[in-house]
N, C-alpha and C positions, 0 to 999 in steps of 0.2 A: 509563301514561306510556311508551308505546312509543318515542317519539322521544328520551327522555332516558336510556333504559337503554343500558348498554354491553354488547355481546356480545363474547365472546372465543372464538376457535377454540381447541380443545385443541392444545397443542404436542406434536407427535408425535416430534420429534427432540430428542436431547440436545445441548447445546452441546459444542463441541470441548473437549478437555482444555486446561487452562491451560498456557501455554508453560513456566512454571516447573516443571510436573510432568513435563516431557519430559526425556530424557537430554541432556547437554551437547552432543554432536555434532549431535543433531537440532535443538536450539535454534540452534546456529551456522549450520546449513544453512538453516533457515527465515528467520533474521534477516539473514544476511550473503550467503550463496551464491546463493540463489534470486533475491533482488532484483538482485544484481549481474549475473547471467546474463540475467534478463529486461530489465534496463536495457540490456545489450549488444544484445539483439534489437531493442529500440526505437531504439537508437543507429544500427543498420544501416538500420532503416526510415526514419530521419530523412532520409537521402539518397536513398531509393528511392520512397517513397509518402507523400503527406500524409495520405491516408485511413488507411493502415496505421499511421502515427505516432499519429494520434488514437485509433484503435481500441486500439492497444497501451497508450496512456495511460489509456484508460477501463478496460481490464482491470486495469491497475496500481492504479487508484483503488479498484476493488472489492477487490483483493487487500489494499490498505492497511486498508480497513475490516474485512475478514475477519481480518487479522493482529491488529488492535486488539481484536477480539472474543475473542482467546485470552488476554486480560488481565482481571483483576478490576476494575480502576479505569481511568477515563479518563487519569489521570496516567501509569500504567505503559504504557497503550496508546499514548500520545503519545510516550513515550521510545522504544518499539519502532518506532513509525512514523518518528520522526526518524532513527534509525540505519538502518532499511531504506531510507528515502528517500535518505539519503546514498549508500548502496551502489548504489541504482538510478540516481542521478544520475552517479556515477562510471562505472558501466557504459555509460551513454549517451555520456559524454565520451570514454571509451576507444574505443568502437566507432566513434564519429564521426571520431576521429583516425586510425583504421585505413583508413576508406573514403576514396577519392580525391575523390568528389563532395562538394560543399557541401550544407548542409541545405536542404531544400525549404520547410518551414514556418518562420515567424519564430521565432528563438531569441535569447536574450540574447547580447549581444556583450561580451566574449568568452564563448564557450560554457562555459568553465570556471566561470562564475558560476551555471550551471544547477543544479548540485547544492545550492547554498545555498538556492535557491528551492524545490527539491524537498524539502529537509529540513523547511521550514516547512509545506508542503502535506502531506507524509507524516505529520508530527506531528498535524496537524488530522484527517486521516483515521483515524489510529490512535486518537486521543482519542475520535472518534465511535464507533469500534468498541468501545472500552472502556466508553463510556457505555451503548451498547446492551447489552453483556454485563451490566453492573451492574444495569441496569433489568430484564433478563431474570431475573437471580438474585434480585432483590427480589420479583418476581412469583411465583417458584417456591415 
């Protein structure tokens, strides 16, 4: 039954430590400061380059899934994703307010609504990361 067998490659890498096992300042940096700063970068890109804006958001999405992977459950990953998404969205709004030019890609009007949308998306990406972590732990 060659077609029905499932083959798995050996996992060579260990998963990252759970966020809860890290020191408090490191947790705050990973959940609050890093998303805020990267959101600011994307906020500046918002008025400079549509391609840069979308590339930055793709990187942020991967970061959201990776952040969720630092949690044992989808629920805790979603909570982290929502908070990080809020900080990311606030960074975008603040950086956009500093720049003189308007946004190139279409954004919600008024732009202050963007963090609310990003909270939902961030929670989804974080939950996905938490789900992947839980599945990895179950297989180990």
